[in-house]
All heavy atoms as an XYZ file, in Angstrom:
747
protein
N     -19.161      1.460    -17.928
C     -19.588      0.854    -16.761
C     -19.382     -0.662    -16.739
O     -18.960     -1.198    -15.744
C     -21.070      1.191    -16.417
C     -21.332      2.611    -16.134
S     -23.025      2.934    -15.612
C     -23.888      2.750    -17.138
N     -19.510     -1.329    -17.939
C     -19.291     -2.749    -17.955
C     -17.818     -3.070    -17.699
O     -17.489     -4.014    -17.010
C     -19.735     -3.177    -19.294
C     -21.202     -3.252    -19.467
C     -21.601     -3.648    -20.983
O     -20.797     -3.528    -21.853
N     -22.782     -4.163    -21.060
N     -16.962     -2.217    -18.313
C     -15.534     -2.470    -18.113
C     -15.161     -2.265    -16.623
O     -14.327     -3.056    -16.177
C     -14.730     -1.596    -19.047
C     -14.897     -2.059    -20.538
C     -14.236     -1.054    -21.503
N     -12.863     -0.880    -21.317
C     -12.155      0.110    -21.763
N     -12.831      0.944    -22.513
N     -10.899      0.161    -21.549
N     -15.694     -1.280    -16.044
C     -15.350     -1.060    -14.670
C     -15.877     -2.169    -13.719
O     -15.200     -2.613    -12.759
C     -15.992      0.282    -14.092
C     -15.128      1.531    -14.377
C     -15.954      2.756    -14.096
C     -13.860      1.504    -13.579
N     -17.021     -2.764    -13.999
C     -17.482     -3.825    -13.112
C     -16.630     -5.035    -13.324
O     -16.646     -5.821    -12.363
C     -19.017     -4.146    -13.515
O     -19.023     -4.653    -14.852
N     -15.836     -5.191    -14.338
C     -14.966     -6.304    -14.403
C     -13.550     -6.004    -14.171
O     -12.673     -6.917    -14.332
N     -13.225     -4.849    -13.657
C     -11.846     -4.403    -13.361
C     -11.315     -5.304    -12.239
O     -12.016     -5.452    -11.226
C     -11.791     -3.018    -13.003
N     -10.132     -5.821    -12.444
C      -9.624     -6.718    -11.516
C      -8.681     -6.162    -10.459
O      -8.406     -6.711     -9.404
C      -8.798     -7.875    -12.186
N      -8.217     -4.897    -10.788
C      -7.248     -4.241     -9.813
C      -7.529     -2.802     -9.652
O      -8.285     -2.248    -10.421
C      -5.861     -4.422    -10.321
O      -5.598     -3.628    -11.443
N      -6.949     -2.224     -8.595
C      -7.160     -0.788     -8.335
C      -6.554     -0.029     -9.538
O      -7.162      0.939     -9.960
C      -6.541     -0.385     -7.010
N      -5.524     -0.434    -10.041
C      -4.880      0.314    -11.179
C      -5.727      0.291    -12.445
O      -5.838      1.211    -13.197
C      -3.524     -0.344    -11.536
N      -6.505     -0.835    -12.606
C      -7.353     -0.858    -13.791
C      -8.525      0.063    -13.623
O      -8.955      0.721    -14.543
C      -7.883     -2.325    -13.933
C      -6.870     -3.245    -14.482
C      -7.371     -4.717    -14.591
O      -8.044     -5.239    -13.632
O      -7.275     -5.291    -15.694
N      -9.087      0.108    -12.339
C     -10.180      1.044    -12.030
C      -9.720      2.534    -12.417
O     -10.455      3.253    -13.102
C     -10.657      0.896    -10.631
C     -11.659      2.110    -10.223
C     -11.272     -0.429    -10.374
N      -8.580      2.843    -11.918
C      -8.066      4.270    -12.045
C      -7.779      4.493    -13.559
O      -8.203      5.555    -14.166
C      -6.783      4.472    -11.235
C      -6.106      5.826    -11.538
C      -7.145      4.489     -9.783
N      -7.202      3.590    -14.248
C      -6.912      3.750    -15.683
C      -8.217      3.916    -16.509
O      -8.291      4.826    -17.320
C      -6.212      2.594    -16.242
N      -9.211      3.206    -16.173
C     -10.547      3.313    -16.832
C     -11.159      4.639    -16.509
O     -11.683      5.328    -17.353
C     -11.440      2.174    -16.478
C     -11.104      0.798    -17.190
C     -11.856     -0.314    -16.519
C     -11.307      0.832    -18.604
N     -11.203      4.995    -15.233
C     -11.905      6.259    -14.803
C     -11.141      7.471    -15.353
O     -11.838      8.420    -15.797
C     -11.929      6.251    -13.289
N      -9.839      7.475    -15.307
C      -9.126      8.582    -15.801
C      -9.089      8.806    -17.325
O      -8.658      9.815    -17.761
C      -7.751      8.614    -15.089
C      -7.695      8.907    -13.732
C      -6.373      8.880    -12.997
O      -5.359      8.568    -13.697
O      -6.358      9.231    -11.796
N      -9.424      7.729    -18.023
C      -9.330      7.835    -19.518
C     -10.499      8.560    -20.100
O     -10.550      8.822    -21.270
C      -9.229      6.423    -20.041
O     -10.423      5.638    -19.850
N     -11.421      8.880    -19.213
C     -12.669      9.621    -19.711
C     -12.703     11.099    -19.220
O     -11.950     11.341    -18.289
C     -13.937      8.921    -19.284
C     -14.102      7.565    -19.952
C     -13.647      6.338    -19.291
C     -14.529      7.422    -21.221
C     -13.773      5.191    -19.947
C     -14.726      6.198    -21.855
C     -14.341      5.079    -21.193
O     -14.362      3.826    -21.872
N     -13.570     11.890    -19.687
C     -13.737     13.229    -19.223
C     -13.890     13.222    -17.682
O     -14.551     12.273    -17.279
C     -14.710     13.954    -19.951
N     -13.559     14.407    -17.063
C     -13.696     14.377    -15.610
C     -15.137     14.005    -15.088
O     -15.261     13.411    -14.064
C     -13.351     15.799    -15.240
C     -12.452     16.216    -16.302
C     -12.960     15.503    -17.551
N     -16.139     14.394    -15.871
C     -17.527     14.153    -15.383
C     -18.010     12.680    -15.585
O     -18.909     12.270    -15.062
C     -18.404     15.169    -16.040
C     -18.164     16.608    -15.641
O     -17.501     16.763    -14.680
O     -18.596     17.464    -16.333
N     -17.353     12.025    -16.572
C     -17.873     10.703    -16.902
C     -17.863      9.683    -15.800
O     -18.898      8.981    -15.625
C     -17.073     10.119    -18.082
N     -16.754      9.563    -14.977
C     -16.886      8.688    -13.801
C     -17.945      8.991    -12.887
O     -18.648      8.101    -12.330
C     -15.470      8.753    -13.198
C     -14.576      9.244    -14.283
C     -15.554     10.191    -15.076
N     -18.149     10.275    -12.518
C     -19.281     10.659    -11.621
C     -20.649     10.373    -12.219
O     -21.495      9.885    -11.601
C     -19.130     12.152    -11.301
C     -20.021     12.730    -10.280
C     -19.841     11.973     -8.924
C     -19.776     14.189    -10.072
N     -20.799     10.594    -13.567
C     -22.038     10.255    -14.167
C     -22.261      8.714    -14.120
O     -23.435      8.299    -13.907
C     -22.007     10.759    -15.630
C     -23.299     10.493    -16.428
C     -24.471     11.132    -16.056
C     -23.272      9.628    -17.489
C     -25.631     10.974    -16.756
C     -24.485      9.468    -18.195
C     -25.575     10.083    -17.821
N     -21.283      7.954    -14.366
C     -21.383      6.464    -14.328
C     -21.730      6.022    -12.924
O     -22.618      5.159    -12.782
C     -20.053      5.849    -14.754
N     -21.212      6.658    -11.955
C     -21.522      6.333    -10.518
C     -22.984      6.584    -10.203
O     -23.640      5.759     -9.590
C     -20.663      7.077     -9.526
C     -20.844      6.821     -8.087
C     -20.543      5.404     -7.762
C     -19.993      7.707     -7.217
N     -23.412      7.693    -10.750
C     -24.887      8.065    -10.564
C     -25.799      7.023    -11.172
O     -26.841      6.771    -10.702
C     -25.133      9.445    -11.113
N     -25.366      6.452    -12.323
C     -26.182      5.530    -13.050
C     -26.095      4.055    -12.483
O     -27.049      3.323    -12.571
C     -25.825      5.502    -14.537
C     -26.159      6.724    -15.330
C     -25.580      6.625    -16.770
C     -27.658      7.026    -15.364
N     -24.970      3.750    -11.926
C     -24.753      2.416    -11.717
C     -24.408      2.060    -10.193
O     -24.529      0.915     -9.853
C     -23.553      1.908    -12.509
O     -22.404      2.535    -12.152
N     -23.912      2.957     -9.477
C     -23.603      2.741     -8.080
C     -22.566      1.525     -7.932
O     -22.628      0.749     -7.001
C     -24.781      2.446     -7.205
C     -24.570      2.581     -5.794
O     -23.848      3.655     -5.372
O     -25.045      1.832     -4.916
N     -21.536      1.519     -8.845
C     -20.633      0.419     -8.849
C     -19.552      0.649     -7.720
O     -19.071      1.774     -7.511
C     -19.888      0.356    -10.131
C     -20.608     -0.150    -11.332
C     -19.775      0.081    -12.645
C     -20.976     -1.580    -11.198
N     -19.240     -0.337     -6.982
C     -18.250     -0.256     -5.913
C     -16.835      0.237     -6.476
O     -16.203      1.064     -5.848
C     -18.121     -1.525     -5.165
C     -16.999     -1.531     -4.086
C     -17.030     -0.343     -3.121
O     -18.171      0.111     -2.693
O     -15.997      0.195     -2.734
N     -16.350     -0.249     -7.623
C     -15.069      0.348     -8.038
C     -15.063      1.783     -8.196
O     -14.131      2.476     -8.038
C     -14.893     -0.385     -9.433
C     -15.623     -1.627     -9.349
C     -16.873     -1.269     -8.486
N     -16.271      2.407     -8.670
C     -16.282      3.815     -8.691
C     -16.293      4.532     -7.347
O     -15.643      5.608     -7.143
C     -17.532      4.271     -9.525
C     -17.394      4.087    -11.048
C     -18.751      4.298    -11.697
C     -16.384      4.986    -11.651
N     -16.921      3.898     -6.381
C     -16.885      4.388     -5.056
C     -15.483      4.364     -4.572
O     -14.936      5.357     -3.942
C     -17.810      3.594     -4.111
C     -19.236      3.888     -4.242
N     -19.878      4.877     -3.786
C     -20.275      3.103     -4.807
C     -21.098      4.924     -3.856
N     -21.356      3.833     -4.596
N     -14.783      3.365     -4.825
C     -13.371      3.142     -4.455
C     -12.557      4.256     -5.106
O     -11.643      4.878     -4.519
C     -12.895      1.796     -4.742
N     -12.829      4.477     -6.407
C     -12.031      5.529     -7.100
C     -12.241      6.870     -6.463
O     -11.256      7.607     -6.131
C     -12.512      5.630     -8.666
C     -11.854      6.743     -9.338
C     -10.558      6.702     -9.735
C     -12.642      7.917     -9.597
C      -9.956      7.791    -10.413
C     -12.092      8.928    -10.262
C     -10.728      8.907    -10.671
O     -10.201     10.041    -11.347
N     -13.442      7.360     -6.185
C     -13.703      8.615     -5.601
C     -13.262      8.676     -4.113
O     -12.770      9.684     -3.624
C     -15.208      9.070     -5.732
C     -15.441      9.382     -7.135
C     -16.257      8.604     -7.922
C     -15.011     10.595     -7.631
C     -16.593      8.986     -9.245
C     -15.296     10.985     -8.916
C     -16.078     10.159     -9.734
N     -13.388      7.536     -3.419
C     -13.025      7.559     -2.005
C     -11.593      7.452     -1.775
O     -11.056      8.101     -0.847
C     -13.794      6.316     -1.374
C     -13.652      6.210      0.125
C     -14.387      5.006      0.690
N     -13.861      3.843      0.078
C     -14.740      2.906     -0.650
N     -15.982      3.132     -0.713
N     -14.186      1.832     -1.220
N     -10.957      6.549     -2.463
C      -9.553      6.221     -2.143
C      -8.496      6.387     -3.224
O      -7.487      6.864     -3.085
C      -9.477      4.731     -1.717
C     -10.329      4.352     -0.580
O     -10.482      5.159      0.423
O     -11.054      3.332     -0.683
N      -8.854      5.901     -4.471
C      -7.838      5.735     -5.480
C      -7.469      6.967     -6.205
O      -6.301      7.150     -6.654
C      -8.278      4.656     -6.450
C      -8.660      3.298     -5.823
C      -9.311      2.344     -6.854
C      -7.395      2.720     -5.154
N      -8.460      7.830     -6.568
C      -8.157      8.961     -7.389
C      -7.055      9.894     -6.861
O      -6.421     10.600     -7.599
N      -6.905      9.980     -5.546
C      -5.935     10.852     -4.953
C      -4.531     10.227     -4.765
O      -3.661     11.032     -4.235
N      -4.329      9.059     -5.177
C      -3.114      8.382     -4.861
C      -2.041      8.934     -5.826
O      -2.239      8.976     -7.024
C      -3.196      6.823     -4.912
C      -3.980      6.359     -3.750
C      -1.779      6.173     -4.997
C      -4.241      4.886     -3.696
N      -0.996      9.445     -5.322
C       0.110      9.982     -6.118
C       1.419      9.374     -5.735
O       1.646      8.956     -4.538
C       0.160     11.511     -5.923
C      -1.053     12.289     -6.332
C      -1.284     12.349     -7.805
N      -2.519     13.071     -8.107
C      -3.612     12.450     -8.527
N      -3.716     11.178     -8.650
N      -4.674     13.203     -8.818
N       2.399      9.388     -6.562
C       3.728      8.951     -6.338
C       4.440      9.955     -5.381
O       4.168     11.100     -5.419
C       4.502      8.797     -7.595
C       4.054      7.604     -8.450
C       4.868      7.743     -9.819
C       4.277      6.280     -7.752
N       5.355      9.438     -4.648
C       6.227     10.273     -3.774
C       7.470     10.762     -4.520
O       8.250     11.508     -4.080
C       6.620      9.554     -2.527
C       5.394      9.252     -1.589
O       4.588     10.197     -1.567
O       5.398      8.165     -1.025
N       7.687     10.176     -5.688
C       8.779     10.559     -6.528
C       8.345     11.248     -7.832
O       7.191     11.054     -8.200
C       9.794      9.432     -6.788
C       9.240      8.380     -7.716
C      10.326      8.845     -5.471
C      10.071      7.359     -8.194
N       9.252     11.900     -8.539
C       8.868     12.532     -9.752
C       9.895     12.217    -10.869
O      10.934     11.455    -10.522
C       8.983     14.125     -9.547
O      10.334     14.506     -9.265
C       8.046     14.537     -8.418
N       9.736     12.792    -11.979
C      10.694     12.632    -13.011
C      12.105     13.212    -12.616
O      13.126     12.621    -13.157
N      12.169     14.232    -11.825
C      13.454     14.750    -11.362
C      14.202     13.655    -10.557
O      15.422     13.524    -10.706
C      13.199     15.988    -10.517
N      13.470     12.854     -9.814
C      14.060     11.825     -9.066
C      14.717     10.731    -10.023
O      15.823     10.205     -9.798
C      13.173     11.097     -8.146
C      12.644     12.051     -6.936
O      13.576     12.560     -6.244
O      11.490     12.292     -6.815
N      13.955     10.453    -11.095
C      14.408      9.455    -12.087
C      15.709     10.050    -12.823
O      16.660      9.324    -13.040
C      13.358      9.197    -13.090
C      12.071      8.552    -12.541
C      11.088      8.264    -13.739
C      12.396      7.319    -11.774
N      15.739     11.403    -13.034
C      16.845     11.924    -13.669
C      18.139     11.896    -12.730
O      19.211     11.548    -13.156
C      16.646     13.398    -13.982
N      17.885     11.992    -11.375
C      18.998     11.865    -10.410
C      19.506     10.392    -10.421
O      20.590     10.132    -10.008
C      18.580     12.318     -9.002
C      18.512     13.798     -8.894
C      18.338     14.366     -7.454
N      16.915     14.191     -7.013
C      15.947     15.028     -7.220
N      16.240     16.079     -7.981
N      14.789     14.865     -6.739
N      18.594      9.451    -10.722
C      18.970      8.059    -10.795
C      19.703      7.770    -12.108
O      20.151      6.617    -12.330
C      17.863      7.220    -10.623
C      17.124      7.152     -9.241
C      15.834      6.358     -9.248
C      18.091      6.683     -8.222
N      19.833      8.875    -13.001
C      20.619      8.590    -14.253
C      19.718      8.344    -15.493
O      20.263      8.026    -16.561
N      18.460      8.429    -15.384
C      17.562      8.264    -16.587
C      17.432      9.593    -17.339
O      17.061     10.573    -16.712
C      16.178      7.877    -16.108
C      15.247      7.463    -17.274
C      15.715      6.267    -18.079
C      13.841      7.069    -16.672
N      17.899      9.566    -18.608
C      17.772     10.791    -19.451
C      16.347     10.990    -19.789
O      15.547     10.158    -19.744
C      18.546     10.485    -20.713
N      16.086     12.365    -20.073
C      14.753     12.765    -20.436
C      14.380     12.037    -21.731
O      15.029     12.113    -22.678
C      14.796     14.317    -20.563
C      13.378     14.855    -20.904
C      13.408     16.324    -21.004
O      14.150     16.953    -20.274
O      12.685     16.851    -21.831
N      13.245     11.302    -21.621
C      12.762     10.508    -22.787
C      11.395     10.023    -22.414
O      10.882     10.152    -21.236
C      13.687      9.317    -22.986
O      13.582      8.417    -22.039
N      10.662      9.341    -23.411
C       9.343      8.770    -23.028
C       9.539      7.708    -21.986
O       8.496      7.483    -21.294
C       8.921      8.193    -24.394
C       9.677      9.019    -25.418
C      10.985      9.345    -24.785
N      10.664      7.184    -21.789
C      10.791      6.143    -20.751
C      10.513      6.688    -19.334
O      10.019      5.918    -18.447
C      12.206      5.633    -20.810
C      12.510      4.459    -19.862
C      12.081      3.199    -20.524
N      12.469      2.128    -19.597
C      11.603      1.306    -19.018
N      10.351      1.282    -19.335
N      12.004      0.265    -18.208
N      10.696      8.012    -19.194
C      10.415      8.623    -17.810
C       8.886      8.359    -17.523
O       8.518      7.927    -16.436
C      10.729     10.111    -17.811
C      10.283     10.779    -16.526
C      12.310     10.262    -17.902
N       8.003      8.761    -18.489
C       6.596      8.593    -18.328
C       6.166      7.220    -18.122
O       5.304      6.795    -17.425
N       6.850      6.245    -18.879
C       6.566      4.872    -18.785
C       6.914      4.308    -17.449
O       6.134      3.544    -16.752
C       7.345      4.068    -19.795
C       6.935      4.274    -21.228
C       7.911      3.721    -22.272
O       8.885      3.062    -21.862
O       7.716      4.056    -23.424
N       8.118      4.718    -16.889
C       8.401      4.242    -15.522
C       7.462      4.788    -14.541
O       7.068      4.123    -13.591
C       9.933      4.569    -15.217
C      10.774      3.606    -16.107
C      10.279      4.434    -13.755
C      12.285      3.940    -16.038
N       7.204      6.101    -14.585
C       6.297      6.673    -13.649
C       4.927      6.080    -13.625
O       4.333      5.777    -12.596
C       6.200      8.240    -13.815
C       7.485      9.056    -13.505
C       7.273     10.508    -13.949
C       7.783      8.990    -12.026
N       4.513      5.706    -14.828
C       3.195      5.063    -14.974
C       3.289      3.614    -14.328
O       2.244      3.334    -13.684
N       4.253      2.963    -14.503
C       4.373      1.576    -13.941
C       4.472      1.712    -12.399
O       3.896      0.862    -11.707
C       5.625      0.901    -14.450
C       5.945     -0.466    -13.797
C       4.871     -1.503    -13.903
O       3.926     -1.330    -14.770
O       4.858     -2.514    -13.084
N       5.258      2.686    -11.895
C       5.314      2.840    -10.460
C       3.925      3.210     -9.864
O       3.546      2.707     -8.761
C       6.299      3.919    -10.129
C       7.770      3.629    -10.448
C       8.649      4.849    -10.303
C       8.270      2.411     -9.701
N       3.252      4.065    -10.521
C       1.915      4.414    -10.057
C       0.876      3.215    -10.064
O       0.181      2.975     -9.168
C       1.284      5.544    -10.813
C      -0.104      6.008    -10.211
C      -0.535      7.357    -10.775
N      -1.712      7.737    -10.089
C      -2.920      7.958    -10.726
N      -2.999      7.938    -12.018
N      -3.933      8.331    -10.034
N       1.031      2.422    -11.108
C       0.258      1.184    -11.199
C       0.506      0.309    -10.027
O      -0.335     -0.169     -9.301
C       0.518      0.445    -12.460
C      -0.296     -0.793    -12.691
C       0.127     -1.743    -13.781
N       1.473     -2.401    -13.354
C       1.565     -3.382    -12.518
N       0.546     -3.898    -11.929
N       2.753     -3.901    -12.266
N       1.857      0.188     -9.680
C       2.223     -0.688     -8.561
C       1.730     -0.177     -7.191
O       1.318     -0.866     -6.339
C       3.771     -0.903     -8.573
C       4.300     -1.747     -9.708
C       5.738     -1.805     -9.517
N       6.296     -2.485    -10.766
C       7.589     -2.862    -10.888
N       8.480     -2.547     -9.889
N       7.996     -3.521    -11.951
N       1.850      1.240     -7.097
C       1.444      1.852     -5.853
C      -0.071      1.718     -5.745
O      -0.570      1.368     -4.590
C       1.781      3.361     -5.826
C       1.456      3.981     -4.498
C       2.104      5.349     -4.480
C       1.921      5.888     -3.011
N       2.870      6.964     -2.781
N      -0.893      1.879     -6.742
C      -2.364      1.665     -6.650
C      -2.692      0.285     -6.278
O      -3.677      0.037     -5.539
C      -2.921      1.994     -7.946
C      -3.022      3.526     -8.298
C      -3.399      3.764     -9.841
C      -4.073      4.179     -7.505
N      -1.886     -0.705     -6.682
C      -2.231     -2.072     -6.363
C      -1.539     -2.492     -5.003
O      -1.620     -3.739     -4.744
C      -1.715     -2.960     -7.566
C      -2.636     -2.872     -8.715
O      -3.772     -2.445     -8.643
N      -2.053     -3.197     -9.916
N      -1.031     -1.591     -4.290
C      -0.529     -1.873     -2.970
C       0.840     -2.518     -2.963
O       1.279     -3.037     -1.916
N       1.563     -2.474     -4.076
C       2.936     -3.133     -4.144
C       4.009     -2.245     -3.675
O       5.111     -2.715     -3.351
C       3.183     -3.539     -5.611
C       2.198     -4.596     -6.196
C       2.319     -4.749     -7.570
O       3.422     -4.671     -8.137
O       1.284     -5.076     -8.254
N       3.778     -0.869     -3.597
C       4.788      0.046     -3.117
C       4.191      0.930     -2.035
O       3.013      1.335     -2.138
C       5.218      1.019     -4.277
C       5.841      0.384     -5.480
C       6.035      1.377     -6.620
C       7.141     -0.331     -5.184
N       5.008      1.242     -1.047
C       4.567      2.023      0.078
C       5.696      3.003      0.441
O       6.694      2.625      1.118
C       4.099      1.172      1.272
C       3.625      1.928      2.412
O       3.136      3.051      2.166
O       3.701      1.490      3.605
N       5.593      4.253     -0.061
C       6.544      5.202      0.274
C       7.685      5.485     -0.738
O       7.853      4.702     -1.605
N       8.261      6.543     -0.388
C       9.423      7.069     -1.323
C      10.561      6.070     -1.547
O      10.948      5.794     -2.593
C       9.890      8.329     -0.684
C      10.986      8.983     -1.648
C      11.390     10.389     -1.016
N      12.512     10.869     -1.724
C      12.448     11.469     -2.962
N      11.223     11.596     -3.521
N      13.498     11.945     -3.561
N      10.971      5.429     -0.443
C      12.082      4.514     -0.612
C      11.722      3.301     -1.510
O      12.598      2.891     -2.275
C      12.587      4.036      0.672
C      13.258      5.226      1.578
C      14.311      5.990      0.756
O      15.129      5.259      0.090
O      14.229      7.169      0.760
N      10.638      2.763     -1.317
C      10.179      1.604     -2.131
C      10.007      2.022     -3.645
O      10.331      1.265     -4.530
C       8.912      0.950     -1.593
C       9.131      0.148     -0.433
C       7.891     -0.626      0.014
O       6.898     -0.594     -0.583
N       7.966     -1.181      1.262
N       9.525      3.248     -3.769
C       9.312      3.735     -5.201
C      10.691      3.927     -5.805
O      10.950      3.544     -7.008
C       8.540      5.118     -5.140
C       7.078      4.924     -4.756
C       6.358      6.217     -4.616
O       6.843      7.194     -5.117
O       5.302      6.269     -3.939
N      11.690      4.441     -5.095
C      13.001      4.720     -5.667
C      13.627      3.337     -5.959
O      14.308      3.255     -6.979
C      13.831      5.473     -4.706
C      13.511      6.981     -4.577
C      14.278      7.546     -3.382
C      13.870      7.671     -5.889
N      13.519      2.333     -5.068
C      14.082      1.065     -5.308
C      13.477      0.457     -6.610
O      14.169     -0.180     -7.386
C      13.903      0.170     -4.133
N      12.127      0.618     -6.670
C      11.451     -0.030     -7.861
C      11.894      0.785     -9.149
O      12.095      0.089    -10.308
C      10.044      0.047     -7.757
N      12.074      2.007     -9.027
C      12.510      2.834    -10.171
C      13.977      2.422    -10.645
O      14.228      2.281    -11.759
C      12.500      4.370     -9.754
N      14.841      2.161     -9.656
C      16.248      1.782     -9.980
C      16.155      0.422    -10.756
O      16.846      0.324    -11.708
C      17.022      1.557     -8.704
C      17.544      2.766     -8.079
C      18.481      2.558     -6.941
N      18.568      3.711     -6.054
C      17.726      3.868     -4.971
N      16.983      3.011     -4.608
N      17.875      4.961     -4.326
N      15.283     -0.520    -10.268
C      15.110     -1.788    -10.916
C      14.644     -1.601    -12.429
O      15.085     -2.244    -13.364
C      14.149     -2.729    -10.185
C      14.788     -3.209     -8.864
O      15.994     -3.097     -8.694
O      14.047     -3.723     -8.035
N      13.615     -0.756    -12.536
C      13.030     -0.536    -13.863
C      14.074      0.121    -14.792
O      14.110     -0.179    -16.057
C      11.760      0.288    -13.739
C      10.585     -0.405    -13.124
C       9.426      0.546    -12.921
C      10.073     -1.490    -14.089
N      14.824      1.095    -14.323
C      15.860      1.742    -15.105
C      16.977      0.690    -15.493
O      17.391      0.710    -16.707
C      16.539      2.905    -14.332
C      15.467      4.042    -14.163
C      17.710      3.453    -15.056
C      15.855      5.073    -13.279
N      17.360     -0.132    -14.598
C      18.315     -1.101    -14.917
C      17.892     -2.132    -15.927
O      18.717     -2.638    -16.722
C      18.728     -1.861    -13.607
N      16.535     -2.361    -15.985
C      16.047     -3.384    -16.994
C      16.054     -2.774    -18.419
O      15.890     -3.515    -19.368
C      14.614     -3.738    -16.631
C      14.480     -4.580    -15.368
C      13.108     -4.750    -14.942
O      12.091     -4.541    -15.717
N      12.851     -5.213    -13.757
N      16.234     -1.428    -18.466
C      16.236     -0.792    -19.822
C      14.944     -0.604    -20.320
O      14.555     -0.485    -21.349
């Protein structure tokens, strides 16, 4: 709960909430009534990417741990409001793949 109260971004809230068992964020909300947890249950927990690993493969990225890293970075950006929709996600993925 202390870490959540100091979370600076939406992506941090989701990373913290999702790193615990499914019931832990709900239990923490019952104990603390923290706004970041309200935001997680209301808005953030359901945010998903519009692209998948298959899209990254079509962009030329071979199957590797890098696929998960790129998808994780794209989700972080989407949670923080930096990406909106499939085309922006694909463009960001191209940039990340090019960076190696």
